[in-house]
C-alpha positions, 0 to 999 in steps of 0.5 A: 881099470886097476884097483885104487886108481883115479883119473887124471881129471880127478887128481887135478881137481883134488890137487887144485882143491889142496892148493886153494883150500889147504889153509882152511883145511889145517885151520879146522883139522889135523893131518899127521901122516898117511897109511899106504897099502902094500898093494898100491906100492906093488902096483905103482912100482911094477912097471919096469920104467918106474924107478921112484914114486912121487906123491901129491896132496889133494882134497876132495869135495868133502875136504877129505885129504888124499895122497895121490901116488904115481911112478916116476921115470929115470928123468924125473917125469911122472909116468901117467899113461892109462892105456899102458898101465901107468896110473894115478893111485889113491888108496891112502888112509889119513892119520888121524883116523888111521894112526899107529896104535903102538909106541914108539910114535913118529908124530904122536 
C-alpha cells in the first residue's frame, strides 16, 4: 500500500468521530489549518481520472484531528478503489502545532 494511506474503514470511523465529537473538540482545542505534504498532493492527483481533490475532517480515538484527502472524478465522485491505486490519504499536520512561523499569517 502507498505511503500515508488509510483504509476506508478507518476514514469512516474518523469521519463519524468528527460528526459526533466536533463540538467537544472545539470546546477544548483550537484548529486553524492543516499542512499537507507535497508527496500526498502528487500521489492523490497522479491518476488521470483525478480532476479535483476533496478533503474530509476526522478525529481519531485520541481526539487528534485529521484531514483525509481523496481524488475526485469529472462527475464529482470520490475515487476510492484500492485495487486500482485510488486511495484515501492522510498525511496532514494540524495547526496549532504545525503553523507558519513567518509573517504574514492568514490565521495568526
